[in-house]
VOZATOR-746908 format. One line per field, with one value per residue (C-alpha): residue in three letters; residue number from 0; x, y, z. Coordinates in pm, whole numbers, padded with zeros to 5 digits. Layout:
<pts>
aa <- c(Ala,...)
i <- c(NUM,...)
xx <- c(X,...)
yy <- c(Y,...)
zz <- c(Z,...)
</pts>
This chain:
<pts>
aa <- c(Met,Leu,Leu,Lys,Leu,Leu,Phe,Ile,Ala,Thr,Thr,Ser,Leu,Thr,Leu,Gly,Met,Ala,Ser,Ile,Ser,Leu,Ala,Glu,Pro,Val,Ala,Asn,Thr,Thr,Lys,Phe,Lys,Val,Arg,Leu,Ile,Asn,Leu,Phe,Pro,Ala,Ser,Ser,Ser,Gln,Arg,Ser,Glu,Leu,Phe,Lys,Ile,Ser,Glu,Leu,Leu,Ala,Gln,Glu,Ser,Glu,Ser,Ile,Pro,Val,Glu,Arg,Ser,Leu,Leu,Ala,Asp,Lys,Glu,Glu,Asp,Ser,Asp,Ile,Glu,Gln,Glu,Ile,Glu,Ile,Phe,Ile,Arg,Gly,Gln,Pro,Glu,Pro,Ser,Lys,Gly,Ser,Thr,Pro,Val,Tyr,Thr,Ile,Asp,Ala,Asp,Gln,Ile,Arg,Asp,Gln,Gly,Val,Asp,Thr,Leu,Ser,Glu,Thr,Leu,Arg,Ser,Leu,Pro,Gly,Phe,Ala,Ile,Asn,Asp,Phe,Gly,Tyr,Gly,Ala,Asp,Ile,His,Thr,Gly,Thr,Tyr,Tyr,Arg,Gly,Ala,Ser,Ile,Asn,Gln,Ser,Val,Phe,Leu,Leu,Asn,Gly,Arg,Pro,Ile,Gly,Thr,Asn,Ile,Ser,Thr,Tyr,His,Gly,Ala,Thr,Asp,Leu,Asn,Ser,Ile,Leu,Ser,Gly,Asp,Ile,Glu,Glu,Val,Glu,Leu,Ser,Ser,Gly,Thr,Ser,Thr,Thr,Leu,Tyr,Gly,Ser,Glu,Ala,Leu,Gly,Gly,Val,Val,Asn,Ile,Thr,Thr,Lys,Gln,Gly,Glu,Gly,Pro,Pro,Arg,Pro,Asn,Gly,Val,Ala,Gln,Phe,Gly,Ser,Tyr,Asp,Gln,Ser,Arg,Phe,Gln,Gly,Ser,Phe,Ser,Gly,Gly,Thr,Lys,Lys,Phe,Ser,Tyr,Ala,Leu,Asn,Tyr,Glu,Arg,Phe,Glu,Ala,Glu,Asn,Asp,Tyr,Arg,Val,Pro,Val,Gly,Ala,Ala,Asn,Arg,Gly,Pro,Asp,Gly,Arg,Leu,Phe,Asn,Gly,Asp,Ser,Ser,Val,Glu,Asn,Tyr,Tyr,Gly,Asn,Leu,Ser,Phe,Asp,Leu,Asn,Pro,Arg,Asn,Asn,Leu,Ser,Leu,Asp,Ile,Ser,Lys,Ile,Thr,Ser,Arg,Arg,Gly,Leu,Leu,Tyr,Phe,Gly,Phe,Pro,Leu,Gln,Arg,Asp,Arg,Leu,Asp,His,Asp,Lys,Leu,Asn,Ile,Gly,Leu,Ser,Trp,Lys,Ser,Met,Leu,Gly,Gln,Gly,Glu,Asp,Ser,Glu,Leu,Lys,Thr,Thr,Ile,Ser,Phe,Asn,Gln,Asp,Tyr,Phe,Asn,Thr,Tyr,Gly,Pro,Thr,Gln,Asp,Ile,Phe,Tyr,Arg,Thr,Gly,Thr,Leu,Asn,Ser,Arg,Ala,Val,Asn,Gly,Arg,Leu,Glu,His,Asp,Trp,Gln,Thr,Ala,Ala,Asn,Asn,Asn,Leu,Arg,Trp,Gly,Val,Asp,Leu,Gln,Asn,Ser,Phe,Leu,Thr,Gly,Glu,Val,Ser,Ser,Asn,Val,Pro,Gln,Leu,Ala,Gln,Leu,Asn,Gly,Thr,Glu,Glu,Arg,Glu,Arg,Phe,His,Thr,Ala,Leu,Phe,Ala,Leu,Asn,Thr,Trp,Lys,Ile,Thr,Asp,Thr,Phe,Gln,Thr,Glu,Phe,Gly,Leu,Arg,Gln,Asn,Phe,Asn,Ser,Glu,Phe,Gly,Asn,Tyr,Leu,Asn,Pro,Ser,Val,Gly,Thr,Arg,Trp,Asp,Ile,Thr,Pro,Phe,Leu,Ala,Leu,Arg,Gly,Ser,Trp,Ala,Ser,Val,Gln,Arg,Asn,Pro,Gly,Leu,Asp,Gln,Leu,Tyr,Val,Phe,Asp,Thr,Val,His,Asn,Trp,Leu,Ser,Asn,Pro,Asp,Leu,Glu,Pro,Glu,Lys,Gly,Ser,Thr,Trp,Thr,Ala,Gly,Val,Asp,Val,Leu,Phe,Thr,Pro,Gly,Leu,Thr,Gly,Gln,Phe,Thr,Tyr,Phe,Gly,Ser,Ser,Leu,Asp,Asp,Arg,Leu,Gly,Ile,Ser,Glu,Gly,Arg,Trp,Glu,Asn,Ile,Gly,Leu,Val,Asn,Thr,Asn,Gly,Leu,Glu,Val,Ala,Leu,Asn,Trp,Gln,Ile,Ser,Pro,Gln,Trp,Lys,Thr,Phe,Leu,Asn,Tyr,Thr,Tyr,Thr,Asp,Ala,Glu,Ile,Lys,Thr,Gly,Leu,Gln,Lys,Gly,Leu,Gln,Leu,Ala,Leu,Val,Pro,Tyr,Ser,Val,Ala,Gln,Leu,Gly,Ile,Gly,Tyr,Ala,Ser,Pro,Lys,Asp,Trp,Arg,Val,Asn,Leu,Tyr,Ala,Asn,Tyr,Tyr,Ser,Gly,Ala,Arg,Arg,Ala,Leu,Phe,Thr,Asn,Pro,Glu,Asp,Ala,Ile,Thr,Asp,Phe,Ser,Pro,Ser,Trp,Val,Ser,Leu,Asp,Leu,Gly,Leu,Gln,Ile,Pro,Ile,Phe,Glu,Lys,Met,Gln,Leu,Thr,Val,Phe,Leu,Glu,Asn,Leu,Thr,Asp,Asn,Thr,Tyr,Glu,Lys,Ala,Asn,Arg,Ile,Tyr,Gln,Pro,Gly,Leu,Thr,Phe,Arg,Leu,Gly,Leu,Gln,Ser,Asn,Phe)
i <- c(0,1,2,3,4,5,6,7,8,9,10,11,12,13,14,15,16,17,18,19,20,21,22,23,24,25,26,27,28,29,30,31,32,33,34,35,36,37,38,39,40,41,42,43,44,45,46,47,48,49,50,51,52,53,54,55,56,57,58,59,60,61,62,63,64,65,66,67,68,69,70,71,72,73,74,75,76,77,78,79,80,81,82,83,84,85,86,87,88,89,90,91,92,93,94,95,96,97,98,99,100,101,102,103,104,105,106,107,108,109,110,111,112,113,114,115,116,117,118,119,120,121,122,123,124,125,126,127,128,129,130,131,132,133,134,135,136,137,138,139,140,141,142,143,144,145,146,147,148,149,150,151,152,153,154,155,156,157,158,159,160,161,162,163,164,165,166,167,168,169,170,171,172,173,174,175,176,177,178,179,180,181,182,183,184,185,186,187,188,189,190,191,192,193,194,195,196,197,198,199,200,201,202,203,204,205,206,207,208,209,210,211,212,213,214,215,216,217,218,219,220,221,222,223,224,225,226,227,228,229,230,231,232,233,234,235,236,237,238,239,240,241,242,243,244,245,246,247,248,249,250,251,252,253,254,255,256,257,258,259,260,261,262,263,264,265,266,267,268,269,270,271,272,273,274,275,276,277,278,279,280,281,282,283,284,285,286,287,288,289,290,291,292,293,294,295,296,297,298,299,300,301,302,303,304,305,306,307,308,309,310,311,312,313,314,315,316,317,318,319,320,321,322,323,324,325,326,327,328,329,330,331,332,333,334,335,336,337,338,339,340,341,342,343,344,345,346,347,348,349,350,351,352,353,354,355,356,357,358,359,360,361,362,363,364,365,366,367,368,369,370,371,372,373,374,375,376,377,378,379,380,381,382,383,384,385,386,387,388,389,390,391,392,393,394,395,396,397,398,399,400,401,402,403,404,405,406,407,408,409,410,411,412,413,414,415,416,417,418,419,420,421,422,423,424,425,426,427,428,429,430,431,432,433,434,435,436,437,438,439,440,441,442,443,444,445,446,447,448,449,450,451,452,453,454,455,456,457,458,459,460,461,462,463,464,465,466,467,468,469,470,471,472,473,474,475,476,477,478,479,480,481,482,483,484,485,486,487,488,489,490,491,492,493,494,495,496,497,498,499,500,501,502,503,504,505,506,507,508,509,510,511,512,513,514,515,516,517,518,519,520,521,522,523,524,525,526,527,528,529,530,531,532,533,534,535,536,537,538,539,540,541,542,543,544,545,546,547,548,549,550,551,552,553,554,555,556,557,558,559,560,561,562,563,564,565,566,567,568,569,570,571,572,573,574,575,576,577,578,579,580,581,582,583,584,585,586,587,588,589,590,591,592,593,594,595,596,597,598,599,600,601,602,603,604,605,606,607,608,609,610,611,612,613,614,615,616,617,618,619,620,621,622,623,624,625,626,627,628,629,630,631,632,633,634,635,636,637,638,639,640,641,642,643,644,645,646,647,648,649,650,651,652,653,654,655,656,657,658,659,660,661,662,663,664,665,666,667,668,669,670,671,672,673,674,675,676,677,678,679,680,681,682,683,684,685,686,687,688,689,690,691,692,693,694,695,696)
xx <- c(01225,00942,00714,00977,01000,00624,00608,00871,00682,00351,00504,00681,00370,00136,00352,00311,-00070,-00065,-00107,-00037,-00201,-00145,-00387,-00387,-00200,00155,00198,00453,00748,01077,01042,00792,00751,00630,00367,00271,-00086,-00176,-00533,-00507,-00218,00056,00302,00636,00819,00577,00623,00999,00977,00749,00991,01273,01055,00965,01334,01417,01142,01257,01620,01537,01288,01553,01707,01419,01179,00819,00670,00413,00195,00144,-00010,-00375,-00322,-00055,00066,00348,00512,00795,00906,00596,00677,00412,00324,00266,00042,00096,-00192,-00096,-00353,-00192,-00374,-00280,-00108,-00175,00136,00321,00394,00226,00026,-00136,00057,-00175,-00051,-00189,00014,00025,-00226,-00483,-00422,-00486,-00804,-00940,-00857,-00719,-00500,-00341,-00200,-00494,-00738,-00511,-00505,-00885,-00903,-00680,-00835,-00802,-00788,-01055,-00963,-01186,-00971,-00980,-01109,-01305,-01264,-01016,-00883,-00599,-00821,-01056,-00819,-00656,-00685,-00551,-00705,-00808,-00457,-00399,-00170,00123,00087,00179,00513,00530,00826,00942,01145,01210,01313,01104,00909,00684,00733,00573,00435,00079,00029,-00020,-00183,00161,00073,00186,-00030,-00128,-00326,00002,00157,00028,-00009,00172,00514,00389,00470,00332,00204,00258,00084,00219,00189,00280,00649,00714,00743,01073,01213,01077,00994,00818,00592,00403,00098,-00116,00109,00386,00311,00595,00562,00773,00833,00856,01189,01305,01382,01424,01413,01333,00961,00777,00430,00175,-00165,-00395,-00719,-00996,-01290,-01565,-01505,-01196,-01005,-00707,-00419,-00112,00161,00468,00726,01035,01209,01435,01748,02009,02140,02353,02178,01818,01648,01299,01178,00826,00644,00285,00053,-00292,-00528,-00890,-01106,-01360,-01618,-01918,-02251,-02281,-02586,-02667,-02446,-02152,-01798,-01696,-02024,-01997,-02273,-02336,-02394,-02066,-01762,-01526,-01144,-01136,-00896,-00588,-00273,-00003,00314,00530,00877,01054,01379,01554,01893,02014,02357,02470,02834,02888,02666,02651,02642,02380,02378,02057,01964,01617,01483,01125,01000,00644,00495,00141,-00077,-00428,-00706,-00809,-01159,-01276,-01562,-01864,-01674,-01782,-01571,-01224,-00953,-00652,-00402,-00144,00183,00365,00701,00856,01194,01324,01662,01784,02104,02109,02378,02271,02536,02513,02766,02952,02902,02534,02200,02141,02307,02211,02344,02165,02292,02074,02141,01856,01742,01380,01239,00884,00818,00469,00342,-00012,-00142,-00467,-00684,-00870,-01226,-01113,-00939,-00616,-00359,-00140,00103,00276,00576,00731,01047,01118,01437,01577,01898,01855,02097,02012,02221,02025,02149,01901,02064,01928,02131,01987,01733,01467,01588,01610,01757,01708,01911,02066,02080,01874,02007,01804,01890,01582,01573,01274,01246,00913,00812,00509,00367,00032,-00096,-00366,-00269,-00310,-00102,00179,00391,00411,00559,00910,01126,01211,01509,01504,01696,01652,01881,01746,01926,01780,01928,01685,01670,01385,01436,01197,01233,01046,01033,00858,00732,00401,00488,00702,00770,00900,01090,01186,01371,01417,01643,01594,01822,01661,01828,01510,01332,01621,01658,01371,01318,01027,00987,00755,00650,00450,00356,00198,00065,-00026,-00270,-00334,-00231,-00567,-00589,-00348,-00370,-00154,-00104,00125,00198,00419,00518,00497,00606,00550,00736,00574,00663,00906,00623,00394,00672,00803,00606,00288,00019,-00098,-00359,-00555,-00419,-00284,-00007,00293,00388,00753,00640,00459,00520,00543,00239,00300,00117,00092,-00084,-00193,-00357,-00505,-00621,-00702,-00593,-00814,-00767,-01128,-01049,-00743,-00894,-01064,-00866,-00978,-00795,-00976,-00798,-00894,-00682,-00648,-00438,-00408,-00243,-00188,-00089,-00246,-00170,-00451,-00570,-00711,-00820,-00612,-00288,-00122,-00162,-00146,-00519,-00552,-00610,-00767,-00844,-00915,-01063,-01168,-01207,-01064,-01193,-01018,-01164,-01018,-01175,-01040,-01364,-01216,-00915,-01112,-01324,-01220,-01384,-01283,-01439,-01268,-01443,-01313,-01489,-01310,-01417,-01177,-01306,-01180,-01131,-01049,-01136,-01447,-01517,-01488,-01685,-01705,-01563,-01253,-01349,-01361,-01298,-01590,-01711,-01733,-01590,-01612,-01533,-01664,-01519,-01577,-01366,-01335,-01013,-00998,-00685,-00712,-00691,-01064,-01125,-01443,-01441,-01729,-01671,-01917,-01799,-01960,-01889,-02078,-02034,-01807,-01832,-01783,-01647,-01371,-01428,-01801,-02059,-02178,-02511,-02353,-02322,-01993,-02188,-02317,-02229,-02220,-02466,-02360,-02331,-02286,-02136,-02083,-01793,-01738,-01412,-01371,-01058,-01122,-00841,-00848,-00502,-00228,-00079,-00330,-00648,-00941,-01022,-01360,-01433,-01779,-01787,-02090,-02324,-02623,-02569,-02594,-02428,-02311,-02112,-01763,-01672,-01761,-01957,-01715,-01930,-01875,-02041,-02296,-02215,-01874,-01670,-01308,-01216,-00867,-00611,-00322,-00043,00099,00423)
yy <- c(-02032,-02109,-01885,-01614,-01645,-01632,-01330,-01153,-01240,-01118,-00795,-00721,-00777,-00588,-00280,-00314,-00344,-00719,-01014,-01388,-01684,-02058,-02263,-02550,-02662,-02782,-03155,-03321,-03316,-03140,-03110,-02893,-02699,-02342,-02242,-01878,-01820,-01473,-01399,-01040,-00902,-00766,-00503,-00597,-00511,-00722,-01020,-00984,-00987,-01292,-01480,-01408,-01522,-01848,-01919,-01850,-02082,-02357,-02323,-02317,-02605,-02874,-02798,-02664,-02896,-02787,-02654,-02903,-02610,-02530,-02869,-02948,-03285,-03481,-03714,-03939,-04000,-03749,-03854,-03715,-03402,-03142,-02831,-02497,-02273,-01905,-01693,-01349,-01080,-00785,-00453,-00193,00073,00432,00602,00826,01102,01420,01238,00894,00603,00332,-00022,-00343,-00663,-01002,-01160,-00888,-00908,-01282,-01230,-00984,-01215,-00938,-01008,-00670,-00362,-00152,-00378,-00374,00007,00025,-00078,00208,00541,00826,00612,00615,00355,00308,00072,-00255,-00608,-00735,-00526,-00290,-00016,00230,00524,00523,00665,00621,00911,00973,01273,01402,01376,01163,00863,01062,01313,01043,00866,00487,00301,-00060,-00136,00236,00319,00486,00286,00561,00702,01052,00954,01058,00975,00643,00504,00516,00609,00376,00068,-00072,-00352,-00498,-00526,-00855,-00913,-01247,-01114,-00820,-00836,-00494,-00173,00150,00477,00803,01175,01515,01538,01221,01456,01573,01221,01087,01373,01708,01573,01366,01591,01288,01069,00810,00441,00205,-00161,-00398,-00741,-01072,-01189,-01543,-01693,-02036,-02373,-02379,-02321,-02383,-02229,-02203,-02073,-02201,-02011,-02004,-01772,-01625,-01520,-01736,-01573,-01771,-01703,-01915,-01834,-02025,-01914,-02058,-01892,-01961,-01852,-01892,-01650,-01470,-01536,-01531,-01571,-01540,-01626,-01570,-01622,-01516,-01521,-01368,-01398,-01302,-01277,-01042,-01114,-01056,-00903,-00524,-00297,-00080,00231,00059,00115,-00134,-00326,-00573,-00693,-00989,-00759,-00855,-00649,-00633,-00608,-00626,-00921,-00906,-01114,-01030,-01209,-01104,-01237,-01149,-01249,-01131,-01213,-01075,-01119,-01023,-00936,-00906,-00824,-00457,-00467,-00610,-00626,-00703,-00737,-00769,-00783,-00737,-00801,-00738,-00827,-00708,-00749,-00606,-00455,-00095,00045,00392,00566,00501,00498,00214,-00103,00034,-00220,-00049,-00276,-00194,-00384,-00290,-00432,-00321,-00396,-00280,-00375,-00253,-00304,-00183,-00171,-00108,-00031,00042,00311,00345,00089,00130,00111,00485,00550,00366,00443,00304,00329,00224,00205,00109,00093,00128,00078,00107,00019,00113,00032,00125,00028,-00017,00083,00413,00371,00044,00251,00394,00249,00418,00318,00503,00383,00528,00372,00531,00452,00592,00533,00620,00660,00734,00783,00815,00849,00779,00924,00929,01233,01237,01047,01296,01385,01197,01326,01162,01327,01235,01286,01156,01133,01045,01047,00991,00898,00884,00754,00833,00690,00808,00637,00699,00663,00924,01173,01493,01346,01184,01499,01440,01090,01042,00966,01186,01125,01325,01323,01487,01497,01562,01589,01658,01714,01635,01650,01570,01637,01495,01659,01517,01829,01649,01297,01400,01669,01644,01852,01769,02007,01911,02069,01932,02131,02027,02077,02001,02024,02169,02357,02492,02497,02509,02449,02257,02278,02076,02093,01870,01837,01586,01625,01316,01481,01154,00793,00764,01091,01272,01578,01614,01834,01887,02121,02063,02254,02050,02078,01830,01887,01800,01461,01439,01298,01595,01832,01667,01365,01380,01139,00978,00766,01060,01319,01530,01775,01814,02156,02243,02559,02381,02505,02281,02220,02405,02425,02293,02022,02012,01784,01809,01510,01320,00970,00803,00480,00415,00079,-00151,-00312,-00013,00265,00559,00802,01113,01335,01657,01703,01983,02100,02387,02320,02590,02545,02199,02009,01909,01902,02218,02210,01900,02025,01991,02316,02457,02482,02651,02616,02322,02335,02013,01958,01631,01399,01053,00817,00490,00269,-00069,-00290,-00623,-00750,-01076,-01295,-01441,-01146,-00812,-00532,-00206,00097,00336,00642,00927,01245,01448,01788,01863,02190,02349,02721,02864,02815,02690,02422,02657,02535,02172,01862,01716,01452,01091,01190,01064,01269,00966,00614,00371,00012,-00186,-00526,-00791,-01105,-01426,-01630,-01954,-02114,-02389,-02157,-02116,-01762,-01578,-01215,-01000,-00660,-00385,-00120,00216,00454,00782,00810,01052,01321,01162,01461,01274,01109,01178,01116,01427,01434,01415,01714,01774,01786,01427,01192,00815,00652,00555,00188,-00053,-00400,-00694,-00939,-01261,-01450,-01797,-01994,-02358,-02589,-02923,-03056,-02938,-02625,-02643,-02437,-02406,-02043,-01916,-01555,-01434,-01077,-00854,-01075,-00856,-00939,-00572,-00476,-00133,00133,00147,00467,00639,00353,00079,-00178,-00444,-00777,-00923,-01198,-01356,-01624,-01733,-02076,-02198,-02385,-02230,-02364,-02196,-02361)
zz <- c(03554,03314,03515,03495,03117,03074,03304,03093,02776,02914,03042,02713,02504,02735,02699,02322,02355,02308,02542,02552,02719,02736,02530,02778,03090,03048,03096,03326,03089,03044,02665,02484,02163,02132,01879,01825,01714,01587,01689,01580,01371,01591,01477,01323,01645,01850,01617,01648,02027,02020,01796,02043,02335,02162,02094,02458,02581,02348,02460,02831,02820,02786,03124,03331,03515,03490,03813,03948,04050,03681,03612,03584,03414,03600,03331,03442,03105,03098,02749,02577,02379,02454,02262,02429,02225,02292,02170,02050,02084,01911,01898,01636,01838,01723,01591,01831,01579,01461,01191,01188,01042,00914,00851,00711,00735,00564,00804,00740,00365,00383,00586,00331,00042,-00177,-00477,-00555,-00385,-00506,-00321,-00014,00008,-00011,00354,00477,00583,00334,00020,-00250,-00509,-00812,-01022,-00829,-00868,-01166,-01481,-01313,-01542,-01501,-01600,-01306,-01051,-00712,-00471,-00122,00053,-00290,-00439,-00750,-00760,-00899,-00616,-00365,-00313,-00346,-00197,-00203,00111,00149,-00208,-00483,-00740,-00882,-01232,-01236,-01579,-01667,-02037,-02221,-01905,-01748,-01389,-01112,-01173,-00834,-01001,-01130,-00783,-00644,-00272,-00228,-00126,00084,00456,00545,00386,00579,00497,00639,00568,00713,00799,00594,00295,00443,00436,00109,-00124,-00133,-00412,-00152,-00150,-00073,00137,00145,00088,00184,00083,00292,00141,00324,00467,00529,00870,01025,00843,00470,00416,00090,00063,-00211,-00316,-00590,-00640,-00901,-00936,-01146,-01507,-01551,-01269,-01144,-00908,-00839,-00591,-00486,-00230,-00066,00228,00521,00695,00962,01221,00960,00629,00504,00170,00022,-00330,-00462,-00791,-00846,-01147,-01181,-01478,-01546,-01857,-01694,-01964,-01739,-01836,-01801,-01838,-02138,-02133,-01963,-02088,-02359,-02371,-02658,-02892,-02659,-02362,-02195,-02101,-02398,-02381,-02000,-01967,-01747,-01700,-01443,-01331,-01035,-00951,-00628,-00458,-00142,00013,00345,00508,00857,00787,01161,01460,01355,00974,00737,00358,00165,-00201,-00345,-00700,-00816,-01169,-01295,-01632,-01704,-02014,-02011,-02216,-02153,-02103,-02197,-02023,-02243,-02573,-02806,-02809,-02757,-02838,-02682,-02506,-02241,-02195,-01876,-01766,-01439,-01284,-00946,-00799,-00461,-00262,00099,00365,00724,00986,01358,01440,01767,02043,02121,01938,01902,01566,01246,00898,00593,00236,-00058,-00432,-00663,-01024,-01131,-01481,-01611,-01974,-02100,-02448,-02547,-02890,-03078,-03372,-03404,-03530,-03695,-03966,-03829,-03591,-03333,-03062,-02782,-02582,-02268,-02128,-01790,-01598,-01276,-01082,-00714,-00427,-00064,00250,00574,00931,01211,01522,01875,01976,02328,02533,02424,02073,01742,01416,01076,00805,00473,00099,-00194,-00550,-00858,-01227,-01445,-01812,-02046,-02401,-02565,-02902,-03101,-03408,-03580,-03935,-03881,-04159,-03953,-03665,-03862,-03832,-03455,-03492,-03361,-03058,-02759,-02528,-02205,-01875,-01534,-01230,-00882,-00548,-00205,00139,00420,00798,01036,01405,01666,02006,02304,02517,02804,02857,02702,02446,02133,01823,01476,01246,00893,00601,00250,00020,-00343,-00643,-00980,-01320,-01479,-01199,-00995,-00618,-00370,00001,00153,00532,00756,01121,01353,01717,01953,02306,02509,02746,02929,02859,02681,02486,02253,02028,01715,01411,01113,00821,00516,00205,-00117,-00479,-00761,-01084,-01420,-01564,-01853,-02066,-01992,-02094,-02408,-02542,-02753,-02631,-02954,-02772,-02628,-02875,-02590,-02673,-02443,-02305,-02224,-02040,-01756,-01401,-01093,-00875,-00547,-00221,00132,00335,00696,00952,01301,01497,01814,01921,02181,02375,02481,02644,02630,02319,02150,01979,01768,01543,01416,01163,00988,00674,00422,00131,-00112,-00447,-00709,-01074,-01075,-01395,-01628,-01987,-02143,-02510,-02578,-02420,-02080,-01887,-01535,-01486,-01147,-00774,-00585,-00214,-00026,00320,00478,00775,00847,01114,01206,01483,01586,01851,01978,02126,02260,02180,01888,01769,01623,01428,01260,01091,00850,00709,00490,00377,00105,-00030,-00319,-00465,-00786,-00710,-01054,-01421,-01602,-01338,-01042,-00742,-00858,-00693,-00860,-01114,-00987,-00622,-00407,-00114,00116,00138,00428,00522,00818,00902,01165,01195,01394,01423,01619,01767,01504,01200,01140,01012,00916,00797,00680,00516,00423,00174,00100,-00190,-00228,-00605,-00789,-01057,-01399,-01598,-01788,-02127,-02108,-02378,-02569,-02387,-02039,-01807,-01626,-01300,-01334,-01046,-01055,-00810,-00459,-00365,-00075,-00105,00132,00105,00301,00350,00501,00589,00677,00796,00611,00697,00927,00767,00479,00449,00212,00128,00013,-00082,-00180,-00308,-00355,-00152,-00240,-00611,-00708,-01040,-00929,-01116,-00964,-01146,-01474,-01636,-01533,-01353,-01090,-01170,-00933,-00684,-00755,-00586,-00541,-00411,-00333,-00125,00066,00281,00589,00698)
</pts>
């Protein structure tokens, strides 16, 4: 019977591109424990299957005698409780859709030693993230396939958390979302715009948080690093067959008062970075109830408090501060309809609030402050229906009511007339349907429609199409096209930006265009996969600043290439390579023919890692950045064609077991000790370290 169970386990995992093996022979006993060891991060579905297998083995072991033929050591003491270690060798399986779906899970986040979502996304193909790590600043930009952060959709457990705010440093701040409660980050594009919003010119990022299971488990992290960096995390989770819970608290602080070269942003009289400090607190809680075998109710709450200084590109000693408070509450009901597993209905109600307050002196004479309080109530009903063995339909409705309160205050005499408060509201509804039809065993198509109804910009339809052809079990071709539209933010339309002195413009038009991809998925060997994707987009009426006012500034065409290689060399060794080339050319206006500001042509990351059965881990990462056009907030003598220099950095992460379930973590960043320019005169310090303890119960 034991052999049968292990055969089932091996078969199940092999089909999912994973395998298991016994760490050592099973002793002569009828009692044993099962321990799952993740040598390479498996997918969520694979981990779920492994958990079920381990439960089955544990249940069966009490009544099944061990086959003598399995034994190498023939111990006679049948009362000794033995431990079976099952090694998981999960291999990231390429997505089976018309566009690649990239994921990074909690194990990979731990290996990379990252603290925030911005650092996490750096390792995914397509992303160029300038504002990460030491001295990170909201100004320096996050881009996916050349699209800015507000041209992508960010979700928390499937519901929106973005703000569509662009003034007062109010864009979605990925440096305030800490990594401690993240179970998985999934990045998708193409026909995903049908499901989650036609404004997803760049892509859709869905953050899945950790869930509780099994006996109560407390875990913690304490970490200290260069320039007064500290991180503390505490979590408590568990569950039964019908109920689960997860609680997490995390705090991150850093002074970031490191030395920077002459000409760096906010270089103080002592030669150190000035006003670059950061303090972030995250609170998270999740409750999940199985009302019956076919209905589940879950509630989760996320609270973020961030306080940080702001840096300006080359301007002398700016003292602006940013206070950001974020609250997200979501209630979801999942129900399996009918008698089978082919029809799932999910209903979600959520509330999202982002409160931004920017304040500071102007030339040490005047003082101004700007406040944006953005709130949104969201509702979503989605039906995932396997209408036939070869056809799946996902359809539903999205509702969102957005509110914005903007407050402007300045004692600059010529701007005082613009002081005041704006109250604005927007209602948006969308009906969506995405049908995936597997015409043959090797060929499928996707057709999507999203009909939008907006209280300010009327009704508009955004279609999408995709296709995939599995030529052989080892080679597949795919492609997609989607129509996109991003409406101006309420702040861009109605609120004066007293920090940058940017005027609003109620006559702004939406950004409209389309995106497309074409690619190849290759399984070179059972352990080596490759995904190669050409991507492009054309966006007209792009929003930008012209002569101190928000305007539709013209057309931008983007073309690029993504490469993602993953190789499981052996059960202990793995490596990966991600590379992205992005040509985002401005086609109209005074900057015609130039690359979009702050978008690098090339970024790449190469990693190699070792993980032993006893929790020893070593990971080495090489990062490449080609440099980007400065262009924004330049000094008077700068040309708009100036590029920041390219750079390469090496990072090393170590995890050393010191007690059972307790590890020492060591992270050394920028091993070459090169003080490089991350973006637009914001510099990375030289060699830095982080040292800490973490538990893993």
